[in-house]
All heavy atoms as TSV, in Angstrom:
chain	resi	resn	atom	element	x	y	z
A	1	MET	N	N	-113.224	22.928	47.982
A	1	MET	CA	C	-112.181	22.986	49.016
A	1	MET	C	C	-110.833	22.743	48.338
A	1	MET	O	O	-110.667	21.748	47.561
A	1	MET	CB	C	-112.554	21.880	49.975
A	1	MET	CG	C	-111.536	21.801	51.114
A	1	MET	SD	S	-112.083	20.695	52.400
A	1	MET	CE	C	-110.649	20.296	53.147
A	2	ASP	N	N	-109.903	23.657	48.583
A	2	ASP	CA	C	-108.538	23.528	48.073
A	2	ASP	C	C	-107.786	22.591	48.903
A	2	ASP	O	O	-107.489	22.782	50.142
A	2	ASP	CB	C	-107.911	24.898	48.052
A	2	ASP	CG	C	-106.497	24.834	47.455
A	2	ASP	OD1	O	-106.164	23.829	46.926
A	2	ASP	OD2	O	-105.792	25.835	47.659
A	3	THR	N	N	-107.330	21.366	48.452
A	3	THR	CA	C	-106.577	20.388	49.138
A	3	THR	C	C	-105.077	20.447	48.861
A	3	THR	O	O	-104.421	19.603	49.231
A	3	THR	CB	C	-107.166	18.950	48.940
A	3	THR	OG1	O	-107.036	18.665	47.494
A	3	THR	CG2	C	-108.558	18.843	49.397
A	4	LYS	N	N	-104.705	21.487	48.110
A	4	LYS	CA	C	-103.274	21.548	47.740
A	4	LYS	C	C	-102.444	21.766	48.993
A	4	LYS	O	O	-102.700	22.602	49.777
A	4	LYS	CB	C	-103.097	22.691	46.724
A	4	LYS	CG	C	-101.645	22.766	46.241
A	4	LYS	CD	C	-101.495	23.968	45.280
A	4	LYS	CE	C	-100.040	24.048	44.803
A	4	LYS	NZ	N	-99.754	25.327	44.205
A	5	LEU	N	N	-101.386	20.986	49.040
A	5	LEU	CA	C	-100.455	21.139	50.225
A	5	LEU	C	C	-99.684	22.476	49.988
A	5	LEU	O	O	-99.198	22.795	48.970
A	5	LEU	CB	C	-99.412	20.023	50.154
A	5	LEU	CG	C	-98.366	19.966	51.215
A	5	LEU	CD1	C	-99.046	19.726	52.551
A	5	LEU	CD2	C	-97.332	18.874	50.921
A	6	LYS	N	N	-99.636	23.226	51.118
A	6	LYS	CA	C	-99.140	24.553	50.983
A	6	LYS	C	C	-97.747	24.558	51.727
A	6	LYS	O	O	-96.826	25.029	51.104
A	6	LYS	CB	C	-99.999	25.552	51.733
A	6	LYS	CG	C	-101.353	25.727	50.959
A	6	LYS	CD	C	-102.200	26.668	51.699
A	6	LYS	CE	C	-103.381	26.952	50.790
A	6	LYS	NZ	N	-104.619	26.319	51.331
A	7	LYS	N	N	-97.575	24.102	52.857
A	7	LYS	CA	C	-96.200	24.219	53.565
A	7	LYS	C	C	-96.047	23.078	54.532
A	7	LYS	O	O	-96.906	22.727	55.309
A	7	LYS	CB	C	-96.252	25.569	54.267
A	7	LYS	CG	C	-94.857	25.968	54.729
A	7	LYS	CD	C	-94.828	27.477	55.184
A	7	LYS	CE	C	-93.399	27.971	55.355
A	7	LYS	NZ	N	-93.370	29.351	55.835
A	8	ILE	N	N	-94.865	22.582	54.542
A	8	ILE	CA	C	-94.393	21.492	55.417
A	8	ILE	C	C	-93.408	22.103	56.429
A	8	ILE	O	O	-92.508	22.876	56.044
A	8	ILE	CB	C	-93.749	20.334	54.603
A	8	ILE	CG1	C	-94.696	19.804	53.592
A	8	ILE	CG2	C	-93.271	19.297	55.603
A	8	ILE	CD1	C	-94.031	18.836	52.723
A	9	GLY	N	N	-93.547	21.739	57.702
A	9	GLY	CA	C	-92.590	22.189	58.684
A	9	GLY	C	C	-91.915	20.870	59.291
A	9	GLY	O	O	-92.462	19.863	59.368
A	10	ILE	N	N	-90.591	21.067	59.526
A	10	ILE	CA	C	-89.759	19.982	60.120
A	10	ILE	C	C	-89.077	20.414	61.267
A	10	ILE	O	O	-88.189	21.377	61.245
A	10	ILE	CB	C	-88.755	19.448	59.006
A	10	ILE	CG1	C	-89.592	18.896	57.784
A	10	ILE	CG2	C	-87.932	18.305	59.616
A	10	ILE	CD1	C	-88.628	18.543	56.647
A	11	THR	N	N	-89.363	19.882	62.460
A	11	THR	CA	C	-88.651	20.069	63.637
A	11	THR	C	C	-87.341	19.268	63.616
A	11	THR	O	O	-87.349	18.212	63.031
A	11	THR	CB	C	-89.395	19.810	64.888
A	11	THR	OG1	O	-89.702	18.506	64.949
A	11	THR	CG2	C	-90.681	20.721	65.031
A	12	GLY	N	N	-86.267	19.673	64.324
A	12	GLY	CA	C	-85.118	18.892	64.364
A	12	GLY	C	C	-84.363	18.978	63.006
A	12	GLY	O	O	-83.626	18.113	62.622
A	13	ALA	N	N	-84.631	20.029	62.210
A	13	ALA	CA	C	-84.102	20.137	60.881
A	13	ALA	C	C	-82.607	20.309	60.864
A	13	ALA	O	O	-81.960	20.323	59.791
A	13	ALA	CB	C	-84.739	21.224	60.096
A	14	ASN	N	N	-81.933	20.512	61.973
A	14	ASN	CA	C	-80.489	20.686	62.054
A	14	ASN	C	C	-79.812	19.311	62.235
A	14	ASN	O	O	-78.608	19.247	62.045
A	14	ASN	CB	C	-80.186	21.567	63.221
A	14	ASN	CG	C	-78.887	22.342	63.050
A	14	ASN	OD1	O	-78.537	22.790	61.902
A	14	ASN	ND2	N	-78.076	22.604	64.081
A	15	GLY	N	N	-80.611	18.268	62.464
A	15	GLY	CA	C	-80.053	16.945	62.587
A	15	GLY	C	C	-79.966	16.225	61.232
A	15	GLY	O	O	-80.478	16.712	60.271
A	16	PHE	N	N	-79.392	15.039	61.261
A	16	PHE	CA	C	-79.209	14.271	60.040
A	16	PHE	C	C	-80.489	13.944	59.254
A	16	PHE	O	O	-80.597	14.213	58.143
A	16	PHE	CB	C	-78.491	12.933	60.356
A	16	PHE	CG	C	-78.253	12.123	59.157
A	16	PHE	CD1	C	-77.130	12.402	58.298
A	16	PHE	CD2	C	-79.073	11.009	58.835
A	16	PHE	CE1	C	-76.979	11.606	57.217
A	16	PHE	CE2	C	-78.853	10.242	57.752
A	16	PHE	CZ	C	-77.782	10.556	56.933
A	17	ILE	N	N	-81.491	13.394	60.023
A	17	ILE	CA	C	-82.763	13.018	59.369
A	17	ILE	C	C	-83.530	14.309	59.017
A	17	ILE	O	O	-83.993	14.353	57.808
A	17	ILE	CB	C	-83.596	12.104	60.296
A	17	ILE	CG1	C	-82.863	10.826	60.464
A	17	ILE	CG2	C	-84.991	11.898	59.767
A	17	ILE	CD1	C	-83.542	9.869	61.536
A	18	GLY	N	N	-83.643	15.230	59.814
A	18	GLY	CA	C	-84.458	16.412	59.565
A	18	GLY	C	C	-83.870	17.181	58.308
A	18	GLY	O	O	-84.578	17.697	57.473
A	19	TRP	N	N	-82.471	17.355	58.261
A	19	TRP	CA	C	-81.888	18.143	57.276
A	19	TRP	C	C	-82.037	17.416	55.940
A	19	TRP	O	O	-82.307	18.031	54.927
A	19	TRP	CB	C	-80.361	18.409	57.647
A	19	TRP	CG	C	-79.786	19.246	56.549
A	19	TRP	CD1	C	-78.851	18.824	55.563
A	19	TRP	CD2	C	-79.987	20.558	56.185
A	19	TRP	NE1	N	-78.517	19.857	54.816
A	19	TRP	CE2	C	-79.268	20.996	55.121
A	19	TRP	CE3	C	-80.716	21.561	56.901
A	19	TRP	CZ2	C	-79.226	22.296	54.689
A	19	TRP	CZ3	C	-80.831	22.851	56.365
A	19	TRP	CH2	C	-79.990	23.193	55.187
A	20	ASN	N	N	-81.830	16.087	55.873
A	20	ASN	CA	C	-82.011	15.431	54.651
A	20	ASN	C	C	-83.360	15.356	54.100
A	20	ASN	O	O	-83.615	15.431	52.867
A	20	ASN	CB	C	-81.375	13.920	54.769
A	20	ASN	CG	C	-79.859	13.978	54.743
A	20	ASN	OD1	O	-79.292	14.163	53.714
A	20	ASN	ND2	N	-79.268	13.813	55.823
A	21	LEU	N	N	-84.329	15.271	55.013
A	21	LEU	CA	C	-85.719	15.274	54.706
A	21	LEU	C	C	-86.072	16.695	54.153
A	21	LEU	O	O	-86.791	16.813	53.143
A	21	LEU	CB	C	-86.624	14.963	55.871
A	21	LEU	CG	C	-88.070	14.884	55.569
A	21	LEU	CD1	C	-88.401	13.857	54.554
A	21	LEU	CD2	C	-88.800	14.527	56.905
A	22	LEU	N	N	-85.628	17.717	54.833
A	22	LEU	CA	C	-85.870	19.067	54.293
A	22	LEU	C	C	-85.225	19.297	52.878
A	22	LEU	O	O	-85.922	19.812	51.997
A	22	LEU	CB	C	-85.169	20.064	55.303
A	22	LEU	CG	C	-85.434	21.590	55.035
A	22	LEU	CD1	C	-85.580	22.341	56.278
A	22	LEU	CD2	C	-84.287	22.133	54.181
A	23	SER	N	N	-84.094	18.763	52.704
A	23	SER	CA	C	-83.426	18.937	51.391
A	23	SER	C	C	-84.230	18.221	50.329
A	23	SER	O	O	-84.435	18.634	49.212
A	23	SER	CB	C	-82.017	18.493	51.451
A	23	SER	OG	O	-81.230	19.281	52.312
A	24	TYR	N	N	-84.600	16.930	50.631
A	24	TYR	CA	C	-85.280	16.173	49.720
A	24	TYR	C	C	-86.629	16.701	49.242
A	24	TYR	O	O	-87.017	16.823	48.115
A	24	TYR	CB	C	-85.583	14.680	50.249
A	24	TYR	CG	C	-86.401	13.853	49.400
A	24	TYR	CD1	C	-85.856	13.256	48.224
A	24	TYR	CD2	C	-87.736	13.613	49.713
A	24	TYR	CE1	C	-86.674	12.530	47.387
A	24	TYR	CE2	C	-88.556	12.833	48.832
A	24	TYR	CZ	C	-87.984	12.278	47.749
A	24	TYR	OH	O	-88.721	11.447	46.938
A	25	LEU	N	N	-87.420	17.176	50.281
A	25	LEU	CA	C	-88.767	17.764	49.984
A	25	LEU	C	C	-88.636	19.065	49.216
A	25	LEU	O	O	-89.476	19.321	48.350
A	25	LEU	CB	C	-89.509	17.938	51.363
A	25	LEU	CG	C	-90.017	16.663	52.006
A	25	LEU	CD1	C	-90.529	16.993	53.432
A	25	LEU	CD2	C	-90.941	15.909	51.206
A	26	SER	N	N	-87.668	19.787	49.559
A	26	SER	CA	C	-87.408	21.074	48.854
A	26	SER	C	C	-87.070	20.789	47.397
A	26	SER	O	O	-87.539	21.506	46.493
A	26	SER	CB	C	-86.267	21.881	49.525
A	26	SER	OG	O	-86.574	22.323	50.791
A	27	SER	N	N	-86.274	19.768	47.199
A	27	SER	CA	C	-85.892	19.414	45.784
A	27	SER	C	C	-87.090	18.901	44.915
A	27	SER	O	O	-87.071	18.961	43.747
A	27	SER	CB	C	-84.723	18.339	45.748
A	27	SER	OG	O	-85.295	17.079	46.104
A	28	LYS	N	N	-88.121	18.427	45.664
A	28	LYS	CA	C	-89.336	17.954	44.987
A	28	LYS	C	C	-90.324	19.056	44.764
A	28	LYS	O	O	-91.458	18.919	44.258
A	28	LYS	CB	C	-89.989	16.803	45.746
A	28	LYS	CG	C	-89.099	15.560	45.824
A	28	LYS	CD	C	-88.907	15.019	44.461
A	28	LYS	CE	C	-88.107	13.727	44.439
A	28	LYS	NZ	N	-87.684	13.271	43.126
A	29	GLY	N	N	-89.938	20.286	45.240
A	29	GLY	CA	C	-90.798	21.485	44.920
A	29	GLY	C	C	-91.746	21.823	46.019
A	29	GLY	O	O	-92.562	22.814	45.903
A	30	TYR	N	N	-91.665	21.151	47.218
A	30	TYR	CA	C	-92.459	21.569	48.378
A	30	TYR	C	C	-91.939	22.755	48.996
A	30	TYR	O	O	-90.737	22.964	49.064
A	30	TYR	CB	C	-92.521	20.433	49.365
A	30	TYR	CG	C	-93.322	19.264	48.846
A	30	TYR	CD1	C	-92.710	18.110	48.317
A	30	TYR	CD2	C	-94.728	19.185	48.834
A	30	TYR	CE1	C	-93.312	16.966	47.919
A	30	TYR	CE2	C	-95.409	18.139	48.407
A	30	TYR	CZ	C	-94.738	16.977	47.951
A	30	TYR	OH	O	-95.407	15.945	47.435
A	31	GLU	N	N	-92.760	23.588	49.596
A	31	GLU	CA	C	-92.399	24.682	50.414
A	31	GLU	C	C	-92.179	24.112	51.885
A	31	GLU	O	O	-93.057	23.613	52.445
A	31	GLU	CB	C	-93.467	25.736	50.420
A	31	GLU	CG	C	-93.055	27.037	51.263
A	31	GLU	CD	C	-94.094	28.133	51.235
A	31	GLU	OE1	O	-95.099	27.903	50.605
A	31	GLU	OE2	O	-93.870	29.022	51.925
A	32	VAL	N	N	-90.904	24.187	52.318
A	32	VAL	CA	C	-90.510	23.556	53.580
A	32	VAL	C	C	-89.928	24.621	54.522
A	32	VAL	O	O	-89.040	25.400	54.100
A	32	VAL	CB	C	-89.550	22.404	53.356
A	32	VAL	CG1	C	-89.179	21.670	54.629
A	32	VAL	CG2	C	-90.026	21.416	52.322
A	33	ALA	N	N	-90.295	24.645	55.720
A	33	ALA	CA	C	-89.682	25.425	56.799
A	33	ALA	C	C	-89.021	24.523	57.790
A	33	ALA	O	O	-89.638	23.546	58.252
A	33	ALA	CB	C	-90.735	26.190	57.470
A	34	GLY	N	N	-87.748	24.788	58.041
A	34	GLY	CA	C	-86.944	23.975	59.011
A	34	GLY	C	C	-86.883	24.700	60.269
A	34	GLY	O	O	-86.640	25.834	60.364
A	35	PHE	N	N	-87.123	23.876	61.405
A	35	PHE	CA	C	-87.049	24.461	62.737
A	35	PHE	C	C	-85.984	23.751	63.537
A	35	PHE	O	O	-85.804	22.527	63.386
A	35	PHE	CB	C	-88.397	24.296	63.367
A	35	PHE	CG	C	-89.506	25.021	62.733
A	35	PHE	CD1	C	-90.340	24.374	61.873
A	35	PHE	CD2	C	-89.674	26.417	62.870
A	35	PHE	CE1	C	-91.316	25.087	61.132
A	35	PHE	CE2	C	-90.696	27.082	62.228
A	35	PHE	CZ	C	-91.519	26.494	61.340
A	36	THR	N	N	-85.322	24.420	64.468
A	36	THR	CA	C	-84.294	23.892	65.251
A	36	THR	C	C	-84.404	24.587	66.597
A	36	THR	O	O	-84.894	25.647	66.762
A	36	THR	CB	C	-82.934	24.175	64.651
A	36	THR	OG1	O	-81.939	23.540	65.544
A	36	THR	CG2	C	-82.609	25.651	64.504
A	37	SER	N	N	-83.818	23.867	67.656
A	37	SER	CA	C	-83.783	24.461	68.967
A	37	SER	C	C	-82.422	25.222	69.199
A	37	SER	O	O	-82.135	25.763	70.266
A	37	SER	CB	C	-83.908	23.423	70.044
A	37	SER	OG	O	-82.915	22.468	69.943
A	38	ASN	N	N	-81.617	25.209	68.122
A	38	ASN	CA	C	-80.314	25.866	68.158
A	38	ASN	C	C	-80.493	27.339	67.878
A	38	ASN	O	O	-80.728	27.737	66.683
A	38	ASN	CB	C	-79.365	25.273	67.157
A	38	ASN	CG	C	-77.995	25.870	67.183
A	38	ASN	OD1	O	-77.763	26.866	67.824
A	38	ASN	ND2	N	-77.073	25.215	66.398
A	39	GLN	N	N	-80.353	28.161	68.815
A	39	GLN	CA	C	-80.538	29.680	68.647
A	39	GLN	C	C	-79.464	30.213	67.825
A	39	GLN	O	O	-79.709	31.346	67.222
A	39	GLN	CB	C	-80.546	30.387	70.036
A	39	GLN	CG	C	-81.708	29.959	70.927
A	39	GLN	CD	C	-81.676	30.798	72.159
A	39	GLN	OE1	O	-81.077	31.772	72.375
A	39	GLN	NE2	N	-82.438	30.299	73.234
A	40	ASP	N	N	-78.386	29.580	67.571
A	40	ASP	CA	C	-77.254	30.120	66.760
A	40	ASP	C	C	-77.405	29.805	65.296
A	40	ASP	O	O	-76.570	30.272	64.461
A	40	ASP	CB	C	-75.972	29.774	67.268
A	40	ASP	CG	C	-75.735	30.205	68.734
A	40	ASP	OD1	O	-76.204	31.267	69.035
A	40	ASP	OD2	O	-75.116	29.452	69.448
A	41	SER	N	N	-78.366	29.017	64.909
A	41	SER	CA	C	-78.451	28.565	63.489
A	41	SER	C	C	-78.929	29.795	62.615
A	41	SER	O	O	-79.871	30.471	62.949
A	41	SER	CB	C	-79.530	27.491	63.341
A	41	SER	OG	O	-79.674	27.103	62.067
A	42	GLU	N	N	-78.170	29.991	61.448
A	42	GLU	CA	C	-78.509	30.977	60.534
A	42	GLU	C	C	-79.312	30.509	59.409
A	42	GLU	O	O	-79.947	31.341	58.742
A	42	GLU	CB	C	-77.120	31.614	60.090
A	42	GLU	CG	C	-76.338	32.301	61.058
A	42	GLU	CD	C	-75.033	32.844	60.503
A	42	GLU	OE1	O	-74.932	32.906	59.325
A	42	GLU	OE2	O	-74.246	33.307	61.319
A	43	ARG	N	N	-79.411	29.224	59.177
A	43	ARG	CA	C	-80.186	28.754	58.062
A	43	ARG	C	C	-81.513	28.173	58.376
A	43	ARG	O	O	-82.352	27.867	57.489
A	43	ARG	CB	C	-79.365	27.566	57.349
A	43	ARG	CG	C	-79.105	26.398	58.286
A	43	ARG	CD	C	-78.160	25.388	57.615
A	43	ARG	NE	N	-77.962	24.305	58.526
A	43	ARG	CZ	C	-77.276	23.235	58.198
A	43	ARG	NH1	N	-76.726	23.101	57.062
A	43	ARG	NH2	N	-77.090	22.211	59.032
A	44	LEU	N	N	-81.885	27.965	59.748
A	44	LEU	CA	C	-83.090	27.471	60.141
A	44	LEU	C	C	-83.819	28.409	61.057
A	44	LEU	O	O	-83.158	29.294	61.673
A	44	LEU	CB	C	-82.951	26.127	60.812
A	44	LEU	CG	C	-82.238	25.017	59.967
A	44	LEU	CD1	C	-81.807	23.887	60.768
A	44	LEU	CD2	C	-83.197	24.614	58.796
A	45	ASN	N	N	-85.128	28.120	61.227
A	45	ASN	CA	C	-85.917	28.946	62.186
A	45	ASN	C	C	-85.771	28.419	63.616
A	45	ASN	O	O	-86.052	27.195	63.795
A	45	ASN	CB	C	-87.424	28.909	61.819
A	45	ASN	CG	C	-87.674	29.399	60.395
A	45	ASN	OD1	O	-87.376	30.577	60.143
A	45	ASN	ND2	N	-88.069	28.482	59.528
A	46	PHE	N	N	-85.438	29.218	64.597
A	46	PHE	CA	C	-85.439	28.872	65.995
A	46	PHE	C	C	-86.827	28.604	66.544
A	46	PHE	O	O	-87.703	29.445	66.342
A	46	PHE	CB	C	-84.719	29.891	66.886
A	46	PHE	CG	C	-84.789	29.617	68.323
A	46	PHE	CD1	C	-84.119	28.542	68.885
A	46	PHE	CD2	C	-85.577	30.370	69.239
A	46	PHE	CE1	C	-84.140	28.279	70.225
A	46	PHE	CE2	C	-85.693	30.114	70.524
A	46	PHE	CZ	C	-85.025	29.018	71.042
A	47	LEU	N	N	-86.993	27.521	67.162
A	47	LEU	CA	C	-88.342	27.117	67.840
A	47	LEU	C	C	-88.147	26.644	69.194
A	47	LEU	O	O	-87.393	25.611	69.392
A	47	LEU	CB	C	-89.025	26.096	66.898
A	47	LEU	CG	C	-90.410	25.707	67.371
A	47	LEU	CD1	C	-91.367	26.890	67.165
A	47	LEU	CD2	C	-90.906	24.466	66.482
A	48	ASP	N	N	-88.681	27.331	70.131
A	48	ASP	CA	C	-88.617	26.895	71.599
A	48	ASP	C	C	-89.760	26.051	71.845
A	48	ASP	O	O	-90.898	26.575	72.067
A	48	ASP	CB	C	-88.560	28.093	72.477
A	48	ASP	CG	C	-88.424	27.800	73.902
A	48	ASP	OD1	O	-88.410	26.586	74.217
A	48	ASP	OD2	O	-88.445	28.772	74.749
A	49	LEU	N	N	-89.657	24.740	71.904
A	49	LEU	CA	C	-90.746	23.772	72.107
A	49	LEU	C	C	-91.308	23.857	73.413
A	49	LEU	O	O	-92.387	23.330	73.688
A	49	LEU	CB	C	-90.259	22.361	71.768
A	49	LEU	CG	C	-89.928	22.075	70.308
A	49	LEU	CD1	C	-89.357	20.648	70.233
A	49	LEU	CD2	C	-91.114	22.282	69.346
A	50	ASN	N	N	-90.644	24.613	74.367
A	50	ASN	CA	C	-91.190	24.823	75.705
A	50	ASN	C	C	-92.063	26.043	75.842
A	50	ASN	O	O	-92.604	26.299	76.924
A	50	ASN	CB	C	-90.068	24.835	76.728
A	50	ASN	CG	C	-89.349	23.556	76.884
A	50	ASN	OD1	O	-90.007	22.421	76.935
A	50	ASN	ND2	N	-88.091	23.434	76.739
A	51	ASN	N	N	-92.122	26.790	74.773
A	51	ASN	CA	C	-92.921	28.074	74.747
A	51	ASN	C	C	-94.108	27.931	73.926
A	51	ASN	O	O	-93.943	28.026	72.649
A	51	ASN	CB	C	-91.893	29.123	74.283
A	51	ASN	CG	C	-92.572	30.546	74.360
A	51	ASN	OD1	O	-93.801	30.757	74.162
A	51	ASN	ND2	N	-91.772	31.558	74.576
A	52	VAL	N	N	-95.238	27.751	74.379
A	52	VAL	CA	C	-96.487	27.526	73.628
A	52	VAL	C	C	-96.759	28.625	72.694
A	52	VAL	O	O	-97.069	28.461	71.515
A	52	VAL	CB	C	-97.629	27.234	74.535
A	52	VAL	CG1	C	-98.943	27.101	73.773
A	52	VAL	CG2	C	-97.486	25.951	75.341
A	53	THR	N	N	-96.575	29.873	73.081
A	53	THR	CA	C	-96.849	31.005	72.302
A	53	THR	C	C	-95.925	31.072	71.082
A	53	THR	O	O	-96.387	31.284	69.970
A	53	THR	CB	C	-96.669	32.319	73.119
A	53	THR	OG1	O	-97.553	32.260	74.220
A	53	THR	CG2	C	-97.016	33.546	72.244
A	54	ASP	N	N	-94.665	30.757	71.262
A	54	ASP	CA	C	-93.700	30.670	70.139
A	54	ASP	C	C	-94.059	29.582	69.167
A	54	ASP	O	O	-94.016	29.886	67.941
A	54	ASP	CB	C	-92.317	30.458	70.662
A	54	ASP	CG	C	-91.203	30.529	69.668
A	54	ASP	OD1	O	-91.203	31.498	68.850
A	54	ASP	OD2	O	-90.302	29.625	69.547
A	55	VAL	N	N	-94.396	28.458	69.671
A	55	VAL	CA	C	-94.728	27.331	68.819
A	55	VAL	C	C	-96.042	27.636	67.960
A	55	VAL	O	O	-96.063	27.496	66.749
A	55	VAL	CB	C	-94.999	25.994	69.672
A	55	VAL	CG1	C	-95.550	24.935	68.794
A	55	VAL	CG2	C	-93.734	25.544	70.332
A	56	GLU	N	N	-97.046	28.171	68.651
A	56	GLU	CA	C	-98.276	28.506	67.884
A	56	GLU	C	C	-98.055	29.508	66.833
A	56	GLU	O	O	-98.562	29.394	65.753
A	56	GLU	CB	C	-99.345	28.908	68.956
A	56	GLU	CG	C	-99.886	27.890	69.796
A	56	GLU	CD	C	-100.924	28.380	70.832
A	56	GLU	OE1	O	-100.956	29.664	71.101
A	56	GLU	OE2	O	-101.597	27.552	71.326
A	57	SER	N	N	-97.256	30.603	67.158
A	57	SER	CA	C	-97.089	31.669	66.251
A	57	SER	C	C	-96.237	31.162	65.043
A	57	SER	O	O	-96.509	31.491	63.831
A	57	SER	CB	C	-96.422	32.852	66.834
A	57	SER	OG	O	-95.121	32.645	67.207
A	58	LYS	N	N	-95.246	30.308	65.209
A	58	LYS	CA	C	-94.372	29.982	64.168
A	58	LYS	C	C	-94.975	28.789	63.305
A	58	LYS	O	O	-94.524	28.574	62.137
A	58	LYS	CB	C	-92.988	29.586	64.672
A	58	LYS	CG	C	-92.181	30.831	65.196
A	58	LYS	CD	C	-90.908	30.475	65.657
A	58	LYS	CE	C	-90.162	31.810	66.116
A	58	LYS	NZ	N	-88.922	31.506	66.796
A	59	LEU	N	N	-95.905	28.033	63.875
A	59	LEU	CA	C	-96.368	26.898	63.145
A	59	LEU	C	C	-97.942	27.156	62.593
A	59	LEU	O	O	-98.452	26.307	61.935
A	59	LEU	CB	C	-96.515	25.667	63.991
A	59	LEU	CG	C	-95.151	25.185	64.576
A	59	LEU	CD1	C	-95.341	23.894	65.401
A	59	LEU	CD2	C	-94.160	24.973	63.441
A	60	LYS	N	N	-98.358	28.506	62.712
A	60	LYS	CA	C	-99.746	28.656	62.259
A	60	LYS	C	C	-99.972	28.488	60.845
A	60	LYS	O	O	-101.076	28.169	60.450
A	60	LYS	CB	C	-100.062	30.136	62.758
A	60	LYS	CG	C	-99.398	31.266	62.034
A	60	LYS	CD	C	-99.816	32.549	62.489
A	60	LYS	CE	C	-99.033	33.685	61.780
A	60	LYS	NZ	N	-99.358	34.932	62.215
A	61	ASP	N	N	-98.946	28.719	59.972
A	61	ASP	CA	C	-99.132	28.545	58.521
A	61	ASP	C	C	-98.747	27.173	57.974
A	61	ASP	O	O	-98.717	26.987	56.819
A	61	ASP	CB	C	-98.464	29.654	57.802
A	61	ASP	CG	C	-98.943	31.064	58.079
A	61	ASP	OD1	O	-100.220	31.122	58.315
A	61	ASP	OD2	O	-98.212	31.986	58.144
A	62	ILE	N	N	-98.328	26.307	58.876
A	62	ILE	CA	C	-97.830	24.942	58.447
A	62	ILE	C	C	-99.018	24.025	58.309
A	62	ILE	O	O	-99.895	24.010	59.189
A	62	ILE	CB	C	-96.882	24.390	59.613
A	62	ILE	CG1	C	-95.715	25.326	59.788
A	62	ILE	CG2	C	-96.398	22.936	59.213
A	62	ILE	CD1	C	-94.734	25.464	58.634
A	63	ASP	N	N	-99.061	23.314	57.144
A	63	ASP	CA	C	-100.082	22.372	56.907
A	63	ASP	C	C	-99.776	20.990	57.411
A	63	ASP	O	O	-100.694	20.227	57.875
A	63	ASP	CB	C	-100.317	22.288	55.339
A	63	ASP	CG	C	-100.843	23.605	54.798
A	63	ASP	OD1	O	-101.818	24.117	55.305
A	63	ASP	OD2	O	-100.163	24.155	53.898
A	64	ILE	N	N	-98.508	20.639	57.314
A	64	ILE	CA	C	-98.112	19.292	57.824
A	64	ILE	C	C	-96.814	19.603	58.587
A	64	ILE	O	O	-95.898	20.244	58.213
A	64	ILE	CB	C	-97.744	18.336	56.628
A	64	ILE	CG1	C	-98.957	17.992	55.863
A	64	ILE	CG2	C	-97.048	17.120	57.157
A	64	ILE	CD1	C	-98.757	17.057	54.747
A	65	LEU	N	N	-96.737	18.930	59.792
A	65	LEU	CA	C	-95.601	19.067	60.667
A	65	LEU	C	C	-94.923	17.744	60.851
A	65	LEU	O	O	-95.604	16.746	61.208
A	65	LEU	CB	C	-95.945	19.628	62.077
A	65	LEU	CG	C	-94.808	19.794	62.968
A	65	LEU	CD1	C	-93.784	20.817	62.481
A	65	LEU	CD2	C	-95.363	20.194	64.400
A	66	ILE	N	N	-93.703	17.628	60.585
A	66	ILE	CA	C	-92.902	16.363	60.819
A	66	ILE	C	C	-92.003	16.650	61.961
A	66	ILE	O	O	-91.103	17.495	61.868
A	66	ILE	CB	C	-92.121	15.949	59.524
A	66	ILE	CG1	C	-93.105	15.768	58.368
A	66	ILE	CG2	C	-91.314	14.708	59.763
A	66	ILE	CD1	C	-92.452	15.601	57.021
A	67	HIS	N	N	-92.204	15.895	63.066
A	67	HIS	CA	C	-91.444	16.134	64.210
A	67	HIS	C	C	-90.288	15.162	64.272
A	67	HIS	O	O	-90.418	14.001	64.437
A	67	HIS	CB	C	-92.301	15.937	65.526
A	67	HIS	CG	C	-91.609	16.161	66.761
A	67	HIS	ND1	N	-91.026	17.375	67.045
A	67	HIS	CD2	C	-91.382	15.460	67.848
A	67	HIS	CE1	C	-90.454	17.323	68.308
A	67	HIS	NE2	N	-90.686	16.163	68.733
A	68	SER	N	N	-89.047	15.645	64.005
A	68	SER	CA	C	-87.770	14.784	64.066
A	68	SER	C	C	-86.840	15.294	65.156
A	68	SER	O	O	-85.681	14.873	65.040
A	68	SER	CB	C	-87.236	14.638	62.675
A	68	SER	OG	O	-86.725	15.895	62.250
A	69	ALA	N	N	-87.245	16.175	65.996
A	69	ALA	CA	C	-86.422	16.709	67.019
A	69	ALA	C	C	-86.167	15.675	68.137
A	69	ALA	O	O	-86.980	14.889	68.461
A	69	ALA	CB	C	-87.000	17.987	67.637
A	70	LEU	N	N	-84.982	15.669	68.656
A	70	LEU	CA	C	-84.657	14.809	69.742
A	70	LEU	C	C	-85.341	15.214	70.932
A	70	LEU	O	O	-85.438	16.472	71.366
A	70	LEU	CB	C	-83.126	14.881	69.971
A	70	LEU	CG	C	-82.473	14.163	71.101
A	70	LEU	CD1	C	-82.636	12.679	70.931
A	70	LEU	CD2	C	-81.071	14.521	71.304
A	71	ALA	N	N	-85.973	14.287	71.694
A	71	ALA	CA	C	-86.637	14.544	72.979
A	71	ALA	C	C	-85.632	14.422	74.073
A	71	ALA	O	O	-85.083	13.289	74.277
A	71	ALA	CB	C	-87.802	13.570	73.129
A	72	VAL	N	N	-85.384	15.583	74.759
A	72	VAL	CA	C	-84.414	15.521	75.838
A	72	VAL	C	C	-85.184	15.920	77.089
A	72	VAL	O	O	-85.849	16.872	77.186
A	72	VAL	CB	C	-83.225	16.523	75.585
A	72	VAL	CG1	C	-82.281	16.545	76.770
A	72	VAL	CG2	C	-82.551	16.203	74.316
A	73	SER	N	N	-84.864	15.134	78.246
A	73	SER	CA	C	-85.651	15.476	79.406
A	73	SER	C	C	-84.715	16.107	80.402
A	73	SER	O	O	-83.491	16.101	80.258
A	73	SER	CB	C	-86.243	14.186	79.982
A	73	SER	OG	O	-85.270	13.212	80.146
């Protein structure tokens, strides 16, 4: 069984914690995908957390997900 870490996803990657974590993990050689709810972001992947189909399709190749997005009701 291959236990090598393949890809890390970070929600809220447009925020302070998420962006710094993304930068740190990338500098250590990890493959990292940053996700944001900001549709206008050019550097990150837009992710609609209210759309199950969107979430499933964009996170299907993620081995570890770190959720740092702000919860807004």
